[in-house]
mmCIF file as gemmi writes it, N, C-alpha and C atoms, coordinates in Angstrom:
data_model
loop_
_atom_site.group_PDB
_atom_site.id
_atom_site.type_symbol
_atom_site.label_atom_id
_atom_site.label_alt_id
_atom_site.label_comp_id
_atom_site.label_asym_id
_atom_site.label_entity_id
_atom_site.label_seq_id
_atom_site.pdbx_PDB_ins_code
_atom_site.Cartn_x
_atom_site.Cartn_y
_atom_site.Cartn_z
_atom_site.occupancy
_atom_site.B_iso_or_equiv
_atom_site.pdbx_formal_charge
_atom_site.auth_seq_id
_atom_site.auth_asym_id
_atom_site.pdbx_PDB_model_num
ATOM 1 N N . MET Axp A 1 ? 0.658 -0.934 -0.107 1 0 ? 1 A 1
ATOM 2 C CA . MET Axp A 1 ? -0.399 -0.055 -0.127 1 0 ? 1 A 1
ATOM 3 C C . MET Axp A 1 ? 0.934 1.472 0.39 1 0 ? 1 A 1
ATOM 4 N N . GLY Axp A 2 ? 2.081 1.084 0.382 1 0 ? 2 A 1
ATOM 5 C CA . GLY Axp A 2 ? 3.213 2.3 0.546 1 0 ? 2 A 1
ATOM 6 C C . GLY Axp A 2 ? 3.022 2.821 -0.63 1 0 ? 2 A 1
ATOM 7 N N . ARG Axp A 3 ? 3.325 2.282 -1.606 1 0 ? 3 A 1
ATOM 8 C CA . ARG Axp A 3 ? 3.548 2.427 -2.928 1 0 ? 3 A 1
ATOM 9 C C . ARG Axp A 3 ? 2.178 3.042 -3.707 1 0 ? 3 A 1
ATOM 10 N N . VAL Axp A 4 ? 1.18 2.883 -3.257 1 0 ? 4 A 1
ATOM 11 C CA . VAL Axp A 4 ? -0.297 3.368 -4.174 1 0 ? 4 A 1
ATOM 12 C C . VAL Axp A 4 ? -0.259 4.504 -3.969 1 0 ? 4 A 1
ATOM 13 N N . GLY Axp A 5 ? -0.447 5.483 -4.706 1 0 ? 5 A 1
ATOM 14 C CA . GLY Axp A 5 ? -0.687 6.908 -4.742 1 0 ? 5 A 1
ATOM 15 C C . GLY Axp A 5 ? -2.05 7.234 -5.139 1 0 ? 5 A 1
ATOM 16 N N . ALA Axp A 6 ? -2.111 8.838 -4.917 1 0 ? 6 A 1
ATOM 17 C CA . ALA Axp A 6 ? -3.627 9.251 -5.251 1 0 ? 6 A 1
ATOM 18 C C . ALA Axp A 6 ? -3.961 9.218 -6.911 1 0 ? 6 A 1
ATOM 19 N N . ASN Axp A 7 ? -3.125 9.192 -7.794 1 0 ? 7 A 1
ATOM 20 C CA . ASN Axp A 7 ? -3.07 8.587 -8.951 1 0 ? 7 A 1
ATOM 21 C C . ASN Axp A 7 ? -3.449 7.565 -9.146 1 0 ? 7 A 1
ATOM 22 N N . HIS Axp A 8 ? -3.318 6.344 -8.584 1 0 ? 8 A 1
ATOM 23 C CA . HIS Axp A 8 ? -3.712 4.991 -8.49 1 0 ? 8 A 1
ATOM 24 C C . HIS Axp A 8 ? -5.296 5.113 -7.928 1 0 ? 8 A 1
ATOM 25 N N . VAL Axp A 9 ? -5.634 6.06 -7.026 1 0 ? 9 A 1
ATOM 26 C CA . VAL Axp A 9 ? -6.754 5.874 -6.493 1 0 ? 9 A 1
ATOM 27 C C . VAL Axp A 9 ? -7.74 6.52 -7.202 1 0 ? 9 A 1
ATOM 28 N N . LEU Axp A 10 ? -7.083 7.524 -8.311 1 0 ? 10 A 1
ATOM 29 C CA . LEU Axp A 10 ? -8.348 8.492 -9.155 1 0 ? 10 A 1
ATOM 30 C C . LEU Axp A 10 ? -8.397 7.263 -10.084 1 0 ? 10 A 1
ATOM 31 N N . SER Axp A 11 ? -7.591 6.893 -10.715 1 0 ? 11 A 1
ATOM 32 C CA . SER Axp A 11 ? -7.696 5.428 -11.671 1 0 ? 11 A 1
ATOM 33 C C . SER Axp A 11 ? -8.627 4.247 -11.458 1 0 ? 11 A 1
ATOM 34 N N . TYR Axp A 12 ? -8.71 3.875 -10.412 1 0 ? 12 A 1
ATOM 35 C CA . TYR Axp A 12 ? -9.403 3.034 -9.719 1 0 ? 12 A 1
ATOM 36 C C . TYR Axp A 12 ? -11.128 4.009 -9.288 1 0 ? 12 A 1
ATOM 37 N N . TYR Axp A 13 ? -11.085 5.027 -8.963 1 0 ? 13 A 1
ATOM 38 C CA . TYR Axp A 13 ? -12.743 5.74 -9.168 1 0 ? 13 A 1
ATOM 39 C C . TYR Axp A 13 ? -12.849 5.516 -10.704 1 0 ? 13 A 1
ATOM 40 N N . ARG Axp A 14 ? -12.313 6.037 -11.482 1 0 ? 14 A 1
ATOM 41 C CA . ARG Axp A 14 ? -12.7 5.953 -12.884 1 0 ? 14 A 1
ATOM 42 C C . ARG Axp A 14 ? -13.152 4.524 -13.502 1 0 ? 14 A 1
ATOM 43 N N . ALA Axp A 15 ? -12.487 3.552 -13.038 1 0 ? 15 A 1
ATOM 44 C CA . ALA Axp A 15 ? -12.923 2.133 -13.102 1 0 ? 15 A 1
ATOM 45 C C . ALA Axp A 15 ? -13.947 1.558 -12.638 1 0 ? 15 A 1
ATOM 46 N N . THR Axp A 16 ? -14.353 2.504 -11.705 1 0 ? 16 A 1
ATOM 47 C CA . THR Axp A 16 ? -15.495 1.909 -10.842 1 0 ? 16 A 1
ATOM 48 C C . THR Axp A 16 ? -16.788 3.072 -10.808 1 0 ? 16 A 1
ATOM 49 N N . ALA Axp A 17 ? -16.877 3.901 -12.087 1 0 ? 17 A 1
ATOM 50 C CA . ALA Axp A 17 ? -17.922 4.446 -11.931 1 0 ? 17 A 1
ATOM 51 C C . ALA Axp A 17 ? -19.11 4.255 -12.367 1 0 ? 17 A 1
ATOM 52 N N . ALA Axp A 18 ? -19.4 3.122 -12.674 1 0 ? 18 A 1
ATOM 53 C CA . ALA Axp A 18 ? -20.836 2.577 -12.528 1 0 ? 18 A 1
ATOM 54 C C . ALA Axp A 18 ? -21.116 1.975 -11.193 1 0 ? 18 A 1
ATOM 55 N N . LEU Axp A 19 ? -20.536 2.094 -10.147 1 0 ? 19 A 1
ATOM 56 C CA . LEU Axp A 19 ? -21.089 1.986 -8.942 1 0 ? 19 A 1
ATOM 57 C C . LEU Axp A 19 ? -21.606 3.21 -8.652 1 0 ? 19 A 1
ATOM 58 N N . SER Axp A 20 ? -22.96 2.478 -7.616 1 0 ? 20 A 1
ATOM 59 C CA . SER Axp A 20 ? -23.672 3.818 -6.79 1 0 ? 20 A 1
ATOM 60 C C . SER Axp A 20 ? -22.748 4.416 -6.108 1 0 ? 20 A 1
ATOM 61 N N . ALA Axp A 21 ? -22.943 5.893 -5.621 1 0 ? 21 A 1
ATOM 62 C CA . ALA Axp A 21 ? -22.441 6.797 -5.114 1 0 ? 21 A 1
ATOM 63 C C . ALA Axp A 21 ? -22.66 6.105 -3.534 1 0 ? 21 A 1
ATOM 64 N N . SER Axp A 22 ? -23.114 5.844 -2.738 1 0 ? 22 A 1
ATOM 65 C CA . SER Axp A 22 ? -22.952 5 -1.617 1 0 ? 22 A 1
ATOM 66 C C . SER Axp A 22 ? -21.535 4.208 -1.315 1 0 ? 22 A 1
ATOM 67 N N . THR Axp A 23 ? -21.857 3.235 -2.656 1 0 ? 23 A 1
ATOM 68 C CA . THR Axp A 23 ? -20.859 1.997 -2.954 1 0 ? 23 A 1
ATOM 69 C C . THR Axp A 23 ? -19.362 2.751 -2.946 1 0 ? 23 A 1
ATOM 70 N N . ARG Axp A 24 ? -19.298 3.98 -3.683 1 0 ? 24 A 1
ATOM 71 C CA . ARG Axp A 24 ? -18.073 4.398 -4.142 1 0 ? 24 A 1
ATOM 72 C C . ARG Axp A 24 ? -17.328 5.121 -2.379 1 0 ? 24 A 1
ATOM 73 N N . TYR Axp A 25 ? -18.349 5.986 -2.041 1 0 ? 25 A 1
ATOM 74 C CA . TYR Axp A 25 ? -17.901 6.243 -0.668 1 0 ? 25 A 1
ATOM 75 C C . TYR Axp A 25 ? -17.561 5.177 0.7 1 0 ? 25 A 1
ATOM 76 N N . ASN Axp A 26 ? -18.205 4.262 0.353 1 0 ? 26 A 1
ATOM 77 C CA . ASN Axp A 26 ? -17.548 3.217 1.354 1 0 ? 26 A 1
ATOM 78 C C . ASN Axp A 26 ? -16.317 2.921 1.077 1 0 ? 26 A 1
ATOM 79 N N . HIS Axp A 27 ? -16.267 2.413 -0.206 1 0 ? 27 A 1
ATOM 80 C CA . HIS Axp A 27 ? -14.501 2.39 -0.752 1 0 ? 27 A 1
ATOM 81 C C . HIS Axp A 27 ? -13.577 3.196 -0.43 1 0 ? 27 A 1
ATOM 82 N N . TYR Axp A 28 ? -14.453 4.777 -0.336 1 0 ? 28 A 1
ATOM 83 C CA . TYR Axp A 28 ? -13.495 5.527 0.063 1 0 ? 28 A 1
ATOM 84 C C . TYR Axp A 28 ? -12.916 5.554 1.316 1 0 ? 28 A 1
ATOM 85 N N . ARG Axp A 29 ? -14.006 5.36 2.141 1 0 ? 29 A 1
ATOM 86 C CA . ARG Axp A 29 ? -13.771 4.853 3.51 1 0 ? 29 A 1
ATOM 87 C C . ARG Axp A 29 ? -12.696 3.56 3.966 1 0 ? 29 A 1
ATOM 88 N N . ALA Axp A 30 ? -12.809 2.549 3.304 1 0 ? 30 A 1
ATOM 89 C CA . ALA Axp A 30 ? -11.753 1.698 3.058 1 0 ? 30 A 1
ATOM 90 C C . ALA Axp A 30 ? -10.204 2.25 2.577 1 0 ? 30 A 1
ATOM 91 N N . LEU Axp A 31 ? -10.264 2.899 1.479 1 0 ? 31 A 1
ATOM 92 C CA . LEU Axp A 31 ? -9.081 3.468 1.439 1 0 ? 31 A 1
ATOM 93 C C . LEU Axp A 31 ? -8.354 4.69 2.063 1 0 ? 31 A 1
ATOM 94 N N . VAL Axp A 32 ? -9.095 5.425 2.959 1 0 ? 32 A 1
ATOM 95 C CA . VAL Axp A 32 ? -8.37 5.787 4.244 1 0 ? 32 A 1
ATOM 96 C C . VAL Axp A 32 ? -8.257 5.151 5.4 1 0 ? 32 A 1
ATOM 97 N N . ALA Axp A 33 ? -8.856 4.136 5.662 1 0 ? 33 A 1
ATOM 98 C CA . ALA Axp A 33 ? -8.311 3.09 6.397 1 0 ? 33 A 1
ATOM 99 C C . ALA Axp A 33 ? -6.778 2.355 6.01 1 0 ? 33 A 1
ATOM 100 N N . LEU Axp A 34 ? -6.891 1.987 4.69 1 0 ? 34 A 1
ATOM 101 C CA . LEU Axp A 34 ? -6.01 1.983 4.218 1 0 ? 34 A 1
ATOM 102 C C . LEU Axp A 34 ? -4.395 2.804 4.312 1 0 ? 34 A 1
ATOM 103 N N . TRP Axp A 35 ? -4.947 3.783 4.018 1 0 ? 35 A 1
ATOM 104 C CA . TRP Axp A 35 ? -3.821 4.798 3.962 1 0 ? 35 A 1
ATOM 105 C C . TRP Axp A 35 ? -3.236 5.628 4.778 1 0 ? 35 A 1
ATOM 106 N N . GLN Axp A 36 ? -4.206 4.902 6.199 1 0 ? 36 A 1
ATOM 107 C CA . GLN Axp A 36 ? -3.869 5.42 7.438 1 0 ? 36 A 1
ATOM 108 C C . GLN Axp A 36 ? -2.662 4.291 7.813 1 0 ? 36 A 1
ATOM 109 N N . LEU Axp A 37 ? -3.031 2.999 7.724 1 0 ? 37 A 1
ATOM 110 C CA . LEU Axp A 37 ? -2.42 1.923 8.106 1 0 ? 37 A 1
ATOM 111 C C . LEU Axp A 37 ? -0.959 1.808 7.417 1 0 ? 37 A 1
ATOM 112 N N . ALA Axp A 38 ? -0.729 2.247 6.068 1 0 ? 38 A 1
ATOM 113 C CA . ALA Axp A 38 ? 0.269 2.139 5.346 1 0 ? 38 A 1
ATOM 114 C C . ALA Axp A 38 ? 0.939 3.41 5.552 1 0 ? 38 A 1
ATOM 115 N N . GLY Axp A 39 ? 0.631 4.481 6.645 1 0 ? 39 A 1
ATOM 116 C CA . GLY Axp A 39 ? 1.693 5.616 7.465 1 0 ? 39 A 1
ATOM 117 C C . GLY Axp A 39 ? 1.434 6.397 6.277 1 0 ? 39 A 1
ATOM 118 N N . LYS Axp A 40 ? 0.571 6.662 5.409 1 0 ? 40 A 1
ATOM 119 C CA . LYS Axp A 40 ? 0.776 8.203 4.245 1 0 ? 40 A 1
ATOM 120 C C . LYS Axp A 40 ? 0.073 9.436 5.104 1 0 ? 40 A 1
ATOM 121 N N . PRO Axp A 41 ? 1.22 10.61 4.539 1 0 ? 41 A 1
ATOM 122 C CA . PRO Axp A 41 ? 0.096 11.592 5.181 1 0 ? 41 A 1
ATOM 123 C C . PRO Axp A 41 ? -1.16 12.212 4.48 1 0 ? 41 A 1
ATOM 124 N N . GLY Axp A 42 ? -2.27 12.549 5.304 1 0 ? 42 A 1
ATOM 125 C CA . GLY Axp A 42 ? -3.163 13.148 4.762 1 0 ? 42 A 1
ATOM 126 C C . GLY Axp A 42 ? -4.361 11.862 4.338 1 0 ? 42 A 1
ATOM 127 N N . VAL Axp A 43 ? -4.693 12.376 3.693 1 0 ? 43 A 1
ATOM 128 C CA . VAL Axp A 43 ? -5.883 11.117 3.059 1 0 ? 43 A 1
ATOM 129 C C . VAL Axp A 43 ? -6.05 10.636 1.513 1 0 ? 43 A 1
ATOM 130 N N . PRO Axp A 44 ? -6.565 9.935 0.991 1 0 ? 44 A 1
ATOM 131 C CA . PRO Axp A 44 ? -6.494 9.742 -0.384 1 0 ? 44 A 1
ATOM 132 C C . PRO Axp A 44 ? -7.335 11.097 -0.865 1 0 ? 44 A 1
ATOM 133 N N . PRO Axp A 45 ? -7.588 11.233 -2.484 1 0 ? 45 A 1
ATOM 134 C CA . PRO Axp A 45 ? -8.587 12.051 -2.626 1 0 ? 45 A 1
ATOM 135 C C . PRO Axp A 45 ? -9.89 11.251 -2.93 1 0 ? 45 A 1
ATOM 136 N N . GLU Axp A 46 ? -10.919 11.927 -2.681 1 0 ? 46 A 1
ATOM 137 C CA . GLU Axp A 46 ? -12.239 11.807 -2.61 1 0 ? 46 A 1
ATOM 138 C C . GLU Axp A 46 ? -13.058 11.28 -3.827 1 0 ? 46 A 1
ATOM 139 N N . PRO Axp A 47 ? -13.934 10.621 -3.782 1 0 ? 47 A 1
ATOM 140 C CA . PRO Axp A 47 ? -14.38 10.283 -4.92 1 0 ? 47 A 1
ATOM 141 C C . PRO Axp A 47 ? -15.74 11.239 -5.276 1 0 ? 47 A 1
ATOM 142 N N . ALA Axp A 48 ? -15.542 11.831 -6.705 1 0 ? 48 A 1
ATOM 143 C CA . ALA Axp A 48 ? -16.309 12.679 -7.464 1 0 ? 48 A 1
ATOM 144 C C . ALA Axp A 48 ? -17.343 12.224 -7.305 1 0 ? 48 A 1
ATOM 145 N N . ALA Axp A 49 ? -18.708 13.311 -7.61 1 0 ? 49 A 1
ATOM 146 C CA . ALA Axp A 49 ? -20.123 12.933 -8.057 1 0 ? 49 A 1
ATOM 147 C C . ALA Axp A 49 ? -19.783 12.027 -9.694 1 0 ? 49 A 1
ATOM 148 N N . PRO Axp A 50 ? -20.746 11.47 -9.705 1 0 ? 50 A 1
ATOM 149 C CA . PRO Axp A 50 ? -20.634 11.001 -11.243 1 0 ? 50 A 1
ATOM 150 C C . PRO Axp A 50 ? -20.902 12.225 -12.226 1 0 ? 50 A 1
ATOM 151 N N . GLY Axp A 51 ? -20.03 11.963 -13.344 1 0 ? 51 A 1
ATOM 152 C CA . GLY Axp A 51 ? -19.48 12.804 -14.262 1 0 ? 51 A 1
ATOM 153 C C . GLY Axp A 51 ? -19.043 14.278 -14.083 1 0 ? 51 A 1
ATOM 154 N N . SER Axp A 52 ? -18.091 14.125 -12.904 1 0 ? 52 A 1
ATOM 155 C CA . SER Axp A 52 ? -17.796 15.778 -12.265 1 0 ? 52 A 1
ATOM 156 C C . SER Axp A 52 ? -16.312 15.341 -12.172 1 0 ? 52 A 1
ATOM 157 N N . THR Axp A 53 ? -14.994 16.546 -12.472 1 0 ? 53 A 1
ATOM 158 C CA . THR Axp A 53 ? -13.677 15.801 -12.192 1 0 ? 53 A 1
ATOM 159 C C . THR Axp A 53 ? -13.113 16.657 -11.197 1 0 ? 53 A 1
ATOM 160 N N . MET Axp A 54 ? -13.862 16.97 -10.186 1 0 ? 54 A 1
ATOM 161 C CA . MET Axp A 54 ? -13.471 17.379 -8.634 1 0 ? 54 A 1
ATOM 162 C C . MET Axp A 54 ? -12.202 16.801 -8.594 1 0 ? 54 A 1
ATOM 163 N N . ALA Axp A 55 ? -12.236 15.457 -8.419 1 0 ? 55 A 1
ATOM 164 C CA . ALA Axp A 55 ? -11.185 14.67 -7.991 1 0 ? 55 A 1
ATOM 165 C C . ALA Axp A 55 ? -10.496 14.864 -8.432 1 0 ? 55 A 1
ATOM 166 N N . THR Axp A 56 ? -9.848 14.919 -9.686 1 0 ? 56 A 1
ATOM 167 C CA . THR Axp A 56 ? -9.3 14.543 -10.62 1 0 ? 56 A 1
ATOM 168 C C . THR Axp A 56 ? -8.695 16.142 -10.361 1 0 ? 56 A 1
ATOM 169 N N . ARG Axp A 57 ? -9.06 17.582 -10.604 1 0 ? 57 A 1
ATOM 170 C CA . ARG Axp A 57 ? -8.6 18.322 -10.096 1 0 ? 57 A 1
ATOM 171 C C . ARG Axp A 57 ? -7.739 18.748 -8.842 1 0 ? 57 A 1
ATOM 172 N N . GLN Axp A 58 ? -8.524 18.199 -7.372 1 0 ? 58 A 1
ATOM 173 C CA . GLN Axp A 58 ? -8.142 18.468 -6.561 1 0 ? 58 A 1
ATOM 174 C C . GLN Axp A 58 ? -6.82 17.525 -6.196 1 0 ? 58 A 1
ATOM 175 N N . ALA Axp A 59 ? -6.385 16.063 -6.598 1 0 ? 59 A 1
ATOM 176 C CA . ALA Axp A 59 ? -5.665 15.569 -6.784 1 0 ? 59 A 1
ATOM 177 C C . ALA Axp A 59 ? -4.251 16.697 -7.564 1 0 ? 59 A 1
ATOM 178 N N . LEU Axp A 60 ? -4.161 16.946 -8.821 1 0 ? 60 A 1
ATOM 179 C CA . LEU Axp A 60 ? -3.656 17.719 -9.531 1 0 ? 60 A 1
ATOM 180 C C . LEU Axp A 60 ? -3.298 19.185 -8.745 1 0 ? 60 A 1
ATOM 181 N N . THR Axp A 61 ? -4.146 19.761 -7.933 1 0 ? 61 A 1
ATOM 182 C CA . THR Axp A 61 ? -3.598 20.866 -7.521 1 0 ? 61 A 1
ATOM 183 C C . THR Axp A 61 ? -2.943 20.615 -6.287 1 0 ? 61 A 1
ATOM 184 N N . THR Axp A 62 ? -3.212 19.481 -5.517 1 0 ? 62 A 1
ATOM 185 C CA . THR Axp A 62 ? -2.504 19.21 -4.002 1 0 ? 62 A 1
ATOM 186 C C . THR Axp A 62 ? -0.879 18.514 -4.519 1 0 ? 62 A 1
ATOM 187 N N . ALA Axp A 63 ? -1.003 18.012 -5.703 1 0 ? 63 A 1
ATOM 188 C CA . ALA Axp A 63 ? 0.467 17.611 -6.084 1 0 ? 63 A 1
ATOM 189 C C . ALA Axp A 63 ? 1.486 18.865 -5.94 1 0 ? 63 A 1
ATOM 190 N N . LYS Axp A 64 ? 0.676 19.753 -6.528 1 0 ? 64 A 1
ATOM 191 C CA . LYS Axp A 64 ? 2.085 20.686 -7.059 1 0 ? 64 A 1
ATOM 192 C C . LYS Axp A 64 ? 3.055 21.238 -5.945 1 0 ? 64 A 1
ATOM 193 N N . PRO Axp A 65 ? 4.144 21.645 -6.288 1 0 ? 65 A 1
ATOM 194 C CA . PRO Axp A 65 ? 5.151 21.827 -5.456 1 0 ? 65 A 1
ATOM 195 C C . PRO Axp A 65 ? 5.043 23.481 -4.962 1 0 ? 65 A 1
ATOM 196 N N . ASN Axp A 66 ? 5.445 23.733 -3.678 1 0 ? 66 A 1
ATOM 197 C CA . ASN Axp A 66 ? 5.809 24.833 -2.989 1 0 ? 66 A 1
ATOM 198 C C . ASN Axp A 66 ? 4.108 25.855 -2.987 1 0 ? 66 A 1
ATOM 199 N N . GLY Axp A 67 ? 3.261 25.115 -2.906 1 0 ? 67 A 1
ATOM 200 C CA . GLY Axp A 67 ? 2.191 26.114 -3.084 1 0 ? 67 A 1
ATOM 201 C C . GLY Axp A 67 ? 1.454 26.293 -4.284 1 0 ? 67 A 1
ATOM 202 N N . ALA Axp A 68 ? 2.125 26.085 -5.124 1 0 ? 68 A 1
ATOM 203 C CA . ALA Axp A 68 ? 1.987 26.449 -6.799 1 0 ? 68 A 1
ATOM 204 C C . ALA Axp A 68 ? 0.342 26.178 -6.684 1 0 ? 68 A 1
ATOM 205 N N . VAL Axp A 69 ? -0.52 27.208 -7.451 1 0 ? 69 A 1
ATOM 206 C CA . VAL Axp A 69 ? -2.011 26.844 -7.638 1 0 ? 69 A 1
ATOM 207 C C . VAL Axp A 69 ? -2.198 27.244 -9.159 1 0 ? 69 A 1
ATOM 208 N N . ASP Axp A 70 ? -3.2 26.355 -9.765 1 0 ? 70 A 1
ATOM 209 C CA . ASP Axp A 70 ? -3.059 26.532 -10.944 1 0 ? 70 A 1
ATOM 210 C C . ASP Axp A 70 ? -4.641 27.111 -11.112 1 0 ? 70 A 1
ATOM 211 N N . ALA Axp A 71 ? -4.895 27.814 -12.266 1 0 ? 71 A 1
ATOM 212 C CA . ALA Axp A 71 ? -6.35 28.723 -12.921 1 0 ? 71 A 1
ATOM 213 C C . ALA Axp A 71 ? -7.477 27.948 -12.173 1 0 ? 71 A 1
ATOM 214 N N . ALA Axp A 72 ? -7.482 26.827 -12.573 1 0 ? 72 A 1
ATOM 215 C CA . ALA Axp A 72 ? -9.142 25.976 -11.615 1 0 ? 72 A 1
ATOM 216 C C . ALA Axp A 72 ? -8.968 26.308 -10.335 1 0 ? 72 A 1
ATOM 217 N N . GLN Axp A 73 ? -8.046 26.207 -9.315 1 0 ? 73 A 1
ATOM 218 C CA . GLN Axp A 73 ? -8.504 26.165 -8.185 1 0 ? 73 A 1
ATOM 219 C C . GLN Axp A 73 ? -8.348 27.391 -7.497 1 0 ? 73 A 1
ATOM 220 N N . ALA Axp A 74 ? -7.74 28.772 -8.368 1 0 ? 74 A 1
ATOM 221 C CA . ALA Axp A 74 ? -7.285 30.155 -7.881 1 0 ? 74 A 1
ATOM 222 C C . ALA Axp A 74 ? -9.309 30.5 -8.118 1 0 ? 74 A 1
ATOM 223 N N . VAL Axp A 75 ? -10.042 30.026 -9.35 1 0 ? 75 A 1
ATOM 224 C CA . VAL Axp A 75 ? -11.174 30.437 -9.382 1 0 ? 75 A 1
ATOM 225 C C . VAL Axp A 75 ? -12.248 30.276 -8.306 1 0 ? 75 A 1
ATOM 226 N N . SER Axp A 76 ? -11.858 28.597 -7.678 1 0 ? 76 A 1
ATOM 227 C CA . SER Axp A 76 ? -12.783 28.655 -6.858 1 0 ? 76 A 1
ATOM 228 C C . SER Axp A 76 ? -13.115 28.755 -5.546 1 0 ? 76 A 1
ATOM 229 N N . ARG Axp A 77 ? -11.202 29.201 -5.164 1 0 ? 77 A 1
ATOM 230 C CA . ARG Axp A 77 ? -10.94 29.745 -4.363 1 0 ? 77 A 1
ATOM 231 C C . ARG Axp A 77 ? -11.579 31.379 -4.139 1 0 ? 77 A 1
ATOM 232 N N . GLU Axp A 78 ? -12.314 32.077 -5.246 1 0 ? 78 A 1
ATOM 233 C CA . GLU Axp A 78 ? -12.458 33.429 -5.773 1 0 ? 78 A 1
ATOM 234 C C . GLU Axp A 78 ? -14.165 33.31 -5.274 1 0 ? 78 A 1
ATOM 235 N N . ALA Axp A 79 ? -14.612 32.282 -5.863 1 0 ? 79 A 1
ATOM 236 C CA . ALA Axp A 79 ? -16.077 32.554 -6.003 1 0 ? 79 A 1
ATOM 237 C C . ALA Axp A 79 ? -16.226 32.309 -4.151 1 0 ? 79 A 1
ATOM 238 N N . PRO Axp A 80 ? -17.872 33.23 -4.17 1 0 ? 80 A 1
ATOM 239 C CA . PRO Axp A 80 ? -18.449 32.982 -2.723 1 0 ? 80 A 1
ATOM 240 C C . PRO Axp A 80 ? -18.808 31.869 -2.161 1 0 ? 80 A 1
């Protein structure tokens, strides 16, 4: 589990997109437990709503070094 990263989790979510939202959330909760057992910092990316790309955007923006922010994240911070 130590070698599994956010990109693997996002790939898994894409592969299981046909599952119901509650099932995907239960899988997320299991991934959180595994993430903690592996000693990884933080939590894995959350599954997005069907048809949404939010999980992908979150993973990409949190992976940027030195607090760099992309345009999509900057826009979401400005919205009230």
